[in-house]
C-alpha positions in Angstrom: -9.4 -21.9 95.8 -8.1 -21.9 92.0 -10.4 -23.3 89.1 -8.8 -25.8 87.0 -8.6 -24.5 83.5 -9.3 -27.4 80.9 -8.2 -26.4 77.4 -10.5 -28.4 75.3 -9.5 -28.9 71.4 -12.2 -29.6 68.8 -12.5 -29.2 65.1 -14.7 -26.0 64.1 -17.3 -28.7 62.5 -21.2 -28.8 62.7 -20.8 -32.6 64.5 -18.0 -31.4 67.1 -20.2 -28.2 67.9 -23.1 -30.3 68.6 -21.2 -32.8 70.7 -20.0 -29.9 72.8 -23.1 -27.8 73.1 -24.0 -28.8 76.5 -20.2 -27.7 77.6 -20.4 -24.6 75.6 -23.8 -23.6 76.8 -23.7 -24.3 80.1 -25.7 -27.4 80.3 -23.2 -29.3 81.9 -22.0 -28.2 85.7 -18.3 -28.4 86.8 -15.8 -26.8 88.8 -13.5 -26.8 85.9 -13.4 -23.9 83.4 -13.5 -25.1 80.0 -11.8 -23.0 77.1 -12.6 -24.2 73.7 -9.9 -24.1 71.1 -11.3 -24.7 67.8 -8.9 -25.9 65.3 -8.6 -28.2 62.1 -7.9 -31.9 63.0 -4.6 -31.8 61.3 -3.4 -28.9 63.8 -5.0 -30.7 66.7 -3.1 -33.8 65.8 0.1 -31.8 65.8 -0.4 -30.3 69.0 -1.2 -33.4 70.7 2.2 -34.8 69.8 3.3 -31.9 71.9 0.8 -32.3 74.6 -0.2 -28.9 74.2 -3.9 -29.0 75.5 -5.3 -30.6 78.4 -8.3 -32.6 76.3 -8.6 -32.8 72.6 -10.4 -34.6 69.9 -7.8 -36.2 67.8 -7.8 -38.5 65.1 -7.7 -42.3 65.5 -4.5 -42.5 63.6 -2.7 -39.8 65.7 -3.8 -41.2 69.0 -1.5 -44.4 68.0 1.3 -41.7 68.7 0.3 -40.1 71.6 -1.6 -42.7 73.8 1.2 -42.8 76.0 0.2 -39.2 77.3 -3.3 -39.1 76.6 -6.0 -41.3 77.9 -8.7 -42.8 75.5 -12.4 -41.7 76.3 -15.0 -44.5 75.9 -17.3 -41.2 74.5 -16.8 -38.8 72.0 -15.7 -41.1 69.2 -16.7 -40.4 65.6 -17.2 -43.9 63.4 -18.1 -44.1 59.7 -20.6 -47.4 59.9 -20.3 -48.2 56.1 -19.6 -44.3 55.0 -16.7 -42.3 55.7 -13.9 -40.4 54.2 -14.1 -40.4 50.3 -11.7 -40.6 47.1 -13.4 -38.6 44.6 -12.3 -37.1 41.4 -13.8 -35.3 38.0 -13.9 -38.8 36.3 -14.4 -42.3 37.3 -10.9 -43.7 37.7 -10.2 -47.5 38.0 -8.7 -48.3 41.3 -5.6 -49.6 39.5 -5.0 -46.1 38.0 -5.2 -44.4 41.1 -2.3 -45.6 42.4 -0.2 -43.8 39.7 -2.3 -40.3 40.4 -1.6 -37.5 42.8 -3.9 -37.0 45.3 -4.9 -34.3 47.7 -5.3 -35.3 51.5 -6.4 -33.7 54.4 -3.4 -34.4 56.9 -0.9 -37.3 57.0 -2.0 -38.0 60.9 -5.7 -38.3 59.6 -7.7 -41.5 60.0 -8.7 -40.7 56.3 -4.8 -41.2 55.4 -4.2 -44.1 57.3 -7.5 -45.9 55.8 -6.2 -44.6 52.2 -2.9 -46.5 52.9 -4.7 -49.3 54.2 -6.6 -49.6 50.9 -3.4 -48.9 48.8 -1.6 -51.7 50.3 -4.2 -53.9 49.5 -4.0 -52.9 46.0 -0.4 -53.9 45.9 1.3 -50.7 46.6 4.8 -51.1 47.7 5.9 -49.3 50.9 7.7 -46.2 50.9 8.9 -43.6 53.7 7.2 -44.2 56.9 5.5 -47.3 55.7 3.2 -44.9 53.7 1.5 -46.9 50.6 0.5 -43.6 49.1 3.5 -42.6 47.1 2.4 -39.2 45.7 0.2 -37.0 47.6 -0.1 -33.0 48.6 -1.5 -32.2 52.1 -4.4 -29.6 51.6 -6.6 -27.9 54.1 -9.7 -30.1 54.0 -12.1 -27.5 52.6 -10.1 -26.6 49.5 -9.5 -30.0 48.3 -13.0 -29.9 46.5 -12.7 -26.8 44.8 -9.1 -27.5 43.9 -10.0 -30.9 42.2 -13.1 -29.4 40.5 -10.3 -26.6 39.2 -8.3 -29.6 38.1 -5.2 -28.7 40.3 -5.5 -32.4 41.4 -7.0 -35.1 39.8 -8.2 -36.9 42.9 -9.1 -35.6 46.3 -9.6 -37.6 49.7 -12.6 -35.3 51.6 -13.5 -35.6 55.2 -16.4 -33.7 57.0 -19.5 -32.1 55.0 -17.7 -32.6 51.6 -18.9 -36.3 51.8 -22.5 -34.7 51.3 -21.7 -31.6 48.8 -19.4 -33.7 46.4 -21.7 -34.8 43.8 -23.2 -31.4 43.6 -19.7 -30.0 42.7 -19.5 -32.3 39.8 -17.2 -34.9 41.3 -17.5 -38.8 41.0 -16.8 -41.0 44.0 -14.1 -43.3 43.3 -14.4 -45.2 46.6 -15.7 -44.4 50.1 -13.5 -46.0 52.6 -16.0 -46.6 55.4 -18.0 -48.5 53.1 -14.5 -50.3 52.1 -13.8 -51.0 55.6 -17.2 -52.0 56.5 -16.9 -55.1 53.6 -13.8 -55.9 54.6 -13.9 -56.3 58.3 -17.4 -55.8 59.3 -16.7 -53.1 61.7 -17.1 -49.3 61.7 -14.6 -47.2 60.5 -12.9 -45.2 63.5 -12.0 -41.8 62.8 -12.2 -39.3 65.8 -11.6 -39.9 69.3 -11.2 -37.6 72.4 -8.7 -37.8 75.0 -7.6 -36.5 78.2 -4.0 -35.8 79.2 -3.0 -38.2 81.7 -0.5 -36.1 83.7 -3.8 -34.5 85.2 -4.5 -37.1 87.6 -7.0 -39.6 87.4 -9.6 -37.5 89.5 -9.4 -34.7 87.0 -9.6 -37.3 83.9 -12.6 -38.9 85.4 -14.3 -35.3 86.0 -13.5 -34.2 82.3 -14.7 -37.5 80.8 -18.0 -36.8 82.9 -18.1 -33.8 81.9 -17.9 -34.6 78.2 -20.3 -37.6 78.4 -22.9 -35.5 79.7 -22.4 -32.8 76.9 -22.8 -35.2 74.5 -26.2 -36.8 76.5 -27.3 -32.9 76.4 -26.9 -32.7 72.9 -28.7 -35.8 71.8 -31.6 -34.8 74.4 -31.9 -31.4 73.2 -31.5 -31.9 69.7 -33.3 -28.7 68.0 -31.2 -26.6 70.4 -27.6 -28.4 70.1 -28.5 -28.6 66.2 -29.3 -25.0 66.2 -25.9 -24.2 67.6 -24.2 -26.6 65.2 -25.7 -24.8 62.1 -23.3 -21.9 62.9 -20.3 -24.2 62.3 -22.2 -26.0 59.0 -20.0 -23.7 56.5 -23.2 -23.2 54.4 -25.1 -26.3 54.6 -28.7 -26.3 54.8 -30.5 -27.4 57.8 -31.2 -30.4 56.7 -28.2 -31.5 55.4 -26.6 -30.5 58.4 -28.9 -32.5 60.3 -28.0 -35.6 58.4 -24.3 -35.0 58.6 -25.0 -34.5 62.5 -26.5 -37.7 62.6 -23.9 -39.6 60.8 -21.1 -38.8 63.5 -23.0 -37.7 66.7 -25.4 -40.9 67.9 -25.5 -43.3 70.5 -22.2 -44.9 69.4 -20.6 -41.2 70.3 -22.0 -41.6 73.5 -20.5 -45.0 74.4 -18.4 -46.6 71.8 -19.5 -49.8 72.9 -16.8 -53.4 72.6 -17.3 -53.1 68.6 -16.0 -49.3 68.5 -13.1 -50.6 71.0 -12.4 -53.6 68.7 -12.8 -51.5 65.7 -10.3 -49.0 66.9 -7.7 -51.9 67.8 -8.1 -53.4 64.3 -7.6 -50.4 62.6 -4.4 -49.5 64.5 -3.3 -53.1 64.3 -3.5 -53.0 60.7 -1.7 -49.5 60.5 1.3 -51.1 62.7 1.5 -54.2 60.3 2.5 -51.9 57.6 5.0 -49.9 59.9 2.8 -46.5 59.6 1.9 -46.4 63.3 3.3 -48.0 66.6 2.1 -51.0 68.4 -0.3 -49.3 70.8 -1.9 -50.8 73.7 -5.8 -49.3 73.2 -7.1 -48.7 76.6 -10.3 -46.8 77.1 -11.3 -44.8 80.2 -14.8 -44.7 81.2 
């Protein structure tokens, strides 16, 4: 009997590592063979456009472009509930001035970039190519944004991942927290990442991958100390308390099941992106 191999893509970050500890360490049993493919989220988004992996973490922004090929899972989502990607700089900057400055961003398909465009639209920025309201930006690997802003190469940066907890120690100033801004305007958490499975595997395989991923998240939450120890190997130099805080921000009960509020948040986020012409109108259907 041939074993079904599932290439599972996720970011080499402590929160993703915590989420997939159960699968990586054998706490979840399956007839499937899971191969963990660790890539940055921009690469995973691009690969999803090609349908390269059987299952993957992708940005909610990117999901709008691959919904025809991938099924969206109810679990594995990352939401910023009053916090999220941040705009930082070496000095205090008024939001009106922000529109005239070049900003380093972690990827055009990231949810952070879509949220940034929604903010710029609210500030009155005109539409440009692809509906983008951010006119002057440069894509920079996410882990290079803070040091390159500190060095003065960019005046402003859009940061994700652990940088949200470390930027102040690097001497940078918070200009806007997009998760806080989104929550104030919608009352909803900001949807950032989701897990998807390729539909052409068939409904039985999709259901099995979904079960395994759900149980992996549940295992991590139930064995937090062990899963956190594993996650620390991907923490990029963070100490244990800071890593624990970061994991708690993005792996929690909402990750186990996004609930109706999470689904509503995704639909609202993508609907507003579609209104700007940035993403296609997408029917968001979630697989249990």
